[in-house]
A tleap script that builds the chain and sets N, CA, C and O, in Angstrom:
source leaprc.protein.ff14SB
mol = sequence {
  NMET ALA GLU ARG GLU ARG GLY GLN ALA SER
  VAL GLU LEU LEU GLY GLY LEU PRO ALA MET
  ILE VAL LEU GLY LEU LEU LEU LEU GLN LEU
  LEU ALA VAL GLY TYR ALA ALA VAL LEU ALA
  GLY THR ALA ALA GLU CALA
}
set mol.1.N position { 0.856 -1.183 0.000 }
set mol.1.CA position { 0.000 0.000 0.000 }
set mol.1.C position { 0.897 1.240 0.000 }
set mol.1.O position { 1.879 1.312 0.739 }
set mol.2.N position { 0.554 2.174 -0.809 }
set mol.2.CA position { 1.351 3.394 -0.908 }
set mol.2.C position { 1.167 4.247 0.344 }
set mol.2.O position { 0.172 4.129 1.060 }
set mol.3.N position { 2.136 5.094 0.584 }
set mol.3.CA position { 2.084 5.970 1.766 }
set mol.3.C position { 0.835 6.831 1.756 }
set mol.3.O position { 0.211 7.039 2.797 }
set mol.4.N position { 0.468 7.329 0.592 }
set mol.4.CA position { -0.708 8.203 0.472 }
set mol.4.C position { -1.993 7.443 0.818 }
set mol.4.O position { -2.883 7.981 1.477 }
set mol.5.N position { -2.079 6.192 0.368 }
set mol.5.CA position { -3.267 5.388 0.664 }
set mol.5.C position { -3.354 5.059 2.147 }
set mol.5.O position { -4.443 5.022 2.719 }
set mol.6.N position { -2.202 4.820 2.764 }
set mol.6.CA position { -2.202 4.542 4.203 }
set mol.6.C position { -2.694 5.742 4.985 }
set mol.6.O position { -3.436 5.596 5.956 }
set mol.7.N position { -2.286 6.922 4.568 }
set mol.7.CA position { -2.753 8.140 5.228 }
set mol.7.C position { -4.246 8.328 5.055 }
set mol.7.O position { -4.932 8.764 5.980 }
set mol.8.N position { -4.758 8.000 3.872 }
set mol.8.CA position { -6.195 8.117 3.614 }
set mol.8.C position { -6.974 7.157 4.506 }
set mol.8.O position { -8.028 7.513 5.034 }
set mol.9.N position { -6.463 5.948 4.674 }
set mol.9.CA position { -7.131 4.970 5.530 }
set mol.9.C position { -7.174 5.465 6.978 }
set mol.9.O position { -8.167 5.260 7.677 }
set mol.10.N position { -6.106 6.110 7.423 }
set mol.10.CA position { -6.083 6.638 8.789 }
set mol.10.C position { -7.126 7.733 8.973 }
set mol.10.O position { -7.802 7.791 10.000 }
set mol.11.N position { -7.250 8.594 7.978 }
set mol.11.CA position { -8.233 9.674 8.053 }
set mol.11.C position { -9.642 9.096 8.077 }
set mol.11.O position { -10.494 9.574 8.827 }
set mol.12.N position { -9.896 8.073 7.266 }
set mol.12.CA position { -11.224 7.458 7.244 }
set mol.12.C position { -11.537 6.783 8.575 }
set mol.12.O position { -12.668 6.851 9.058 }
set mol.13.N position { -10.545 6.135 9.163 }
set mol.13.CA position { -10.756 5.488 10.457 }
set mol.13.C position { -11.070 6.521 11.528 }
set mol.13.O position { -12.000 6.339 12.314 }
set mol.14.N position { -10.305 7.598 11.563 }
set mol.14.CA position { -10.553 8.639 12.560 }
set mol.14.C position { -11.895 9.315 12.332 }
set mol.14.O position { -12.539 9.754 13.285 }
set mol.15.N position { -12.321 9.403 11.081 }
set mol.15.CA position { -13.620 10.006 10.789 }
set mol.15.C position { -14.767 9.129 11.255 }
set mol.15.O position { -15.794 9.634 11.709 }
set mol.16.N position { -14.599 7.818 11.144 }
set mol.16.CA position { -15.661 6.896 11.526 }
set mol.16.C position { -15.633 6.494 12.982 }
set mol.16.O position { -16.600 5.919 13.483 }
set mol.17.N position { -14.556 6.781 13.665 }
set mol.17.CA position { -14.415 6.361 15.060 }
set mol.17.C position { -15.499 6.926 15.981 }
set mol.17.O position { -16.046 6.169 16.783 }
set mol.18.N position { -15.835 8.210 15.907 }
set mol.18.CA position { -16.903 8.714 16.780 }
set mol.18.C position { -18.238 7.994 16.559 }
set mol.18.O position { -18.966 7.727 17.515 }
set mol.19.N position { -18.555 7.686 15.313 }
set mol.19.CA position { -19.806 6.976 15.032 }
set mol.19.C position { -19.774 5.581 15.644 }
set mol.19.O position { -20.780 5.124 16.187 }
set mol.20.N position { -18.639 4.902 15.565 }
set mol.20.CA position { -18.534 3.566 16.149 }
set mol.20.C position { -18.649 3.629 17.666 }
set mol.20.O position { -19.266 2.757 18.277 }
set mol.21.N position { -18.066 4.642 18.272 }
set mol.21.CA position { -18.155 4.798 19.728 }
set mol.21.C position { -19.600 5.050 20.145 }
set mol.21.O position { -20.079 4.465 21.117 }
set mol.22.N position { -20.293 5.919 19.415 }
set mol.22.CA position { -21.692 6.218 19.731 }
set mol.22.C position { -22.545 4.961 19.583 }
set mol.22.O position { -23.404 4.698 20.425 }
set mol.23.N position { -22.322 4.185 18.529 }
set mol.23.CA position { -23.091 2.953 18.349 }
set mol.23.C position { -22.814 1.957 19.475 }
set mol.23.O position { -23.728 1.279 19.945 }
set mol.24.N position { -21.563 1.869 19.905 }
set mol.24.CA position { -21.229 0.982 21.011 }
set mol.24.C position { -21.901 1.408 22.304 }
set mol.24.O position { -22.408 0.569 23.048 }
set mol.25.N position { -21.907 2.699 22.575 }
set mol.25.CA position { -22.565 3.201 23.787 }
set mol.25.C position { -24.078 3.004 23.717 }
set mol.25.O position { -24.718 2.714 24.727 }
set mol.26.N position { -24.643 3.163 22.527 }
set mol.26.CA position { -26.080 2.931 22.350 }
set mol.26.C position { -26.421 1.471 22.625 }
set mol.26.O position { -27.437 1.175 23.253 }
set mol.27.N position { -25.579 0.568 22.158 }
set mol.27.CA position { -25.801 -0.850 22.418 }
set mol.27.C position { -25.746 -1.141 23.914 }
set mol.27.O position { -26.579 -1.884 24.432 }
set mol.28.N position { -24.776 -0.564 24.607 }
set mol.28.CA position { -24.696 -0.763 26.054 }
set mol.28.C position { -25.933 -0.222 26.763 }
set mol.28.O position { -26.420 -0.826 27.719 }
set mol.29.N position { -26.440 0.916 26.292 }
set mol.29.CA position { -27.632 1.506 26.897 }
set mol.29.C position { -28.847 0.600 26.689 }
set mol.29.O position { -29.651 0.408 27.600 }
set mol.30.N position { -28.969 0.046 25.482 }
set mol.30.CA position { -30.090 -0.859 25.207 }
set mol.30.C position { -30.002 -2.118 26.067 }
set mol.30.O position { -31.020 -2.619 26.545 }
set mol.31.N position { -28.792 -2.625 26.261 }
set mol.31.CA position { -28.623 -3.785 27.134 }
set mol.31.C position { -29.011 -3.452 28.573 }
set mol.31.O position { -29.624 -4.275 29.252 }
set mol.32.N position { -28.664 -2.267 29.038 }
set mol.32.CA position { -29.007 -1.853 30.398 }
set mol.32.C position { -30.520 -1.727 30.560 }
set mol.32.O position { -31.067 -2.113 31.593 }
set mol.33.N position { -31.196 -1.190 29.550 }
set mol.33.CA position { -32.658 -1.058 29.607 }
set mol.33.C position { -33.305 -2.442 29.641 }
set mol.33.O position { -34.243 -2.671 30.404 }
set mol.34.N position { -32.811 -3.354 28.824 }
set mol.34.CA position { -33.349 -4.715 28.826 }
set mol.34.C position { -33.143 -5.405 30.156 }
set mol.34.O position { -34.042 -6.082 30.655 }
set mol.35.N position { -31.969 -5.238 30.734 }
set mol.35.CA position { -31.676 -5.844 32.027 }
set mol.35.C position { -32.579 -5.261 33.110 }
set mol.35.O position { -33.068 -5.993 33.970 }
set mol.36.N position { -32.800 -3.958 33.074 }
set mol.36.CA position { -33.685 -3.315 34.050 }
set mol.36.C position { -35.111 -3.834 33.908 }
set mol.36.O position { -35.805 -4.023 34.906 }
set mol.37.N position { -35.551 -4.067 32.672 }
set mol.37.CA position { -36.899 -4.593 32.451 }
set mol.37.C position { -37.025 -6.003 33.025 }
set mol.37.O position { -38.048 -6.342 33.619 }
set mol.38.N position { -35.999 -6.815 32.851 }
set mol.38.CA position { -36.019 -8.172 33.410 }
set mol.38.C position { -36.054 -8.114 34.930 }
set mol.38.O position { -36.808 -8.852 35.563 }
set mol.39.N position { -35.242 -7.240 35.520 }
set mol.39.CA position { -35.240 -7.115 36.980 }
set mol.39.C position { -36.587 -6.624 37.497 }
set mol.39.O position { -37.062 -7.095 38.530 }
set mol.40.N position { -37.203 -5.686 36.792 }
set mol.40.CA position { -38.504 -5.169 37.219 }
set mol.40.C position { -39.562 -6.265 37.143 }
set mol.40.O position { -40.420 -6.366 38.021 }
set mol.41.N position { -39.502 -7.078 36.103 }
set mol.41.CA position { -40.453 -8.183 35.985 }
set mol.41.C position { -40.275 -9.199 37.092 }
set mol.41.O position { -41.255 -9.709 37.633 }
set mol.42.N position { -39.042 -9.494 37.429 }
set mol.42.CA position { -38.760 -10.442 38.505 }
set mol.42.C position { -39.216 -9.885 39.852 }
set mol.42.O position { -39.761 -10.619 40.676 }
set mol.43.N position { -38.996 -8.602 40.076 }
set mol.43.CA position { -39.408 -7.985 41.336 }
set mol.43.C position { -40.926 -7.952 41.451 }
set mol.43.O position { -41.465 -8.082 42.550 }
set mol.44.N position { -41.621 -7.779 40.329 }
set mol.44.CA position { -43.078 -7.729 40.369 }
set mol.44.C position { -43.669 -9.092 40.722 }
set mol.44.O position { -44.740 -9.173 41.324 }
set mol.45.N position { -42.970 -10.160 40.345 }
set mol.45.CA position { -43.461 -11.507 40.646 }
set mol.45.C position { -43.220 -11.889 42.099 }
set mol.45.O position { -43.930 -12.738 42.637 }
set mol.46.N position { -42.247 -11.288 42.734 }
set mol.46.CA position { -41.873 -11.680 44.100 }
set mol.46.C position { -42.844 -11.128 45.127 }
set mol.46.O position { -42.676 -11.363 46.324 }
savepdb mol mol.pdb
quit
């Protein structure tokens, strides 16, 4: 890979990194909401 192409790949990675971080945090939030719903259901049965 040429030096110029390697630099372009780095720029693309840095450009997409915030979106990947946001998607990862969104996934964690959805997992937390699901877990809370399961706990609430279990508490309601007790």
